[in-house]
N, C-alpha and C positions, 0 to 999 in steps of 0.2 A: 229921795236921796239915794245915791248909789251905794250899794253894799260891797263887801269884799269880793264877791263873786264877779261883779261887774268889771273888776280890774283885769280879769283873765278871760272872760267869756261875755260876749255882747248879750244884752237882755233879750233880743229877738231870738238868738240861738238858744238861750236858756229855755224860753217858752217852747221852741221846737223840740228840744230834747225831752222836756217833761211830757209834751204831747206824745212823742214817740214811745216813751216808757208806758204811759197810760194805755195807748193803743195796743202795745205788745201784751200788757198784762190783762187785757180784756180776753185774750185767747189762751192764757196759760196761768197755772197756779204758781209758776216760777216768778221770781222777783229779780228785777234789774235795778242796780244801784250805780249812779254815776257820781264820781268824785273828781273835781277839777281844781288844780292849784297852779300857781305860776312855776314854781321850782320844786323839783323832787327832793325831799329831805335826805335821800339816801336810804339804802336798804330796801326791803320789800314794802309795798304800799300797805297801809293799814287795812284790816278786813272790813271795817265799817259796818258791822252787823251782818255780813255775808253769811255767817254760820248760824244765824238765829232762826232760820226758817224751819218749819215743821218737817218738810220733805228734803231739807238740805239742797234746795234747788235755786239758790241765788247766784247771780252773775254780777260781778263788779267790773265796771269800766273805769279805770283810773287814768287820768291825763295830767301831765305837767306841761303846760303850754309853752313856757319860755324855754324849757329844756327839750321840747319836742319829743318827749318820752311818754309812753303809755303801756298799759298792760290790761289784759282781760283775764279775770280769774273766775273760775267756776267752783262752787262748793262741791262737796263729794258726790251729791246726788246727780249733778250735771256732769261733772268731770269723769266719773266712772263709766258713764254711758256713751260718751262721745269720743270720737277720735280727733286727730289734729286737724282734719278737714273742717270740722265744726268751727274752729277758731280761725282758720286760715282766711275765709272770706271776710270776716269781721276785721281782722288785722289788715288785710289788703285794702279794704275801703277806708280805714283810718289812715293808713300810710299815704295813699294817694291824695286824700283830702288835706292831710296835715302838711304835706310838701308844698301845697299852695296856700297854706295859712288858713284853711277853711275848717276850723276846729269843730264848729257846729255840724257841718256836713259830715265830717268823719264820725262823730259820735252817733248822730242819727242813723247813718249808714250801718254802723256796727250793731246798733239796737235792732234795726230792721233785718239784718242778716241772721242774728241768733234767735229772734223771736219765733219763726216758724218751727225750728227744730225743738225749741223749748215747749211750744204748744203741742207738738207731736208726743214728746216724752212725758210732759206734765200738763195735760189739758186742764182748762179751767173747770172747776167744779161749782156746783150750786152754792156750797157752803164756803167757798173761797173768800178769804179776806186779805187785805193788803198787810203784809207782815213787815215790809221795809218801806219807809216813807219814799215817795217819788221825787221829792225835792233833790236838786243837785247840791251836794255838799262841797265845801272847800276847806282848806287848812284852817281858816279863821273860825269856822263854826264846828270844828271837831276836836277842839283841845280839851 
């Protein structure tokens, strides 16, 4: 049975995105969270646990597919260390892919562009544990 997320993102893309998150987090203690919904409710996207990591090293990729809007937010541990160039490549990958309606490609590309820098700043440690669930969330399962 199709869930609410299937309405905005193809199941194949969902699996690719979760795989990209897992691959990235094998290299870093940082956490990547993806939230996808159809329409942006207005205002800033919710933090969705972004600030709950021990090292404050979470990154949220927020996408509203029907509105073709997105944002990439870094918690203080990431944001204080990186300049605008860190986000620029991720934003560029998302913009190019979203223009052609390839939301999965854009999100996977963004994850792949931020992961190496996160790994450099926050390398994975032996005691590392997953602090933010890797599942993609949607407006339906975050009320």
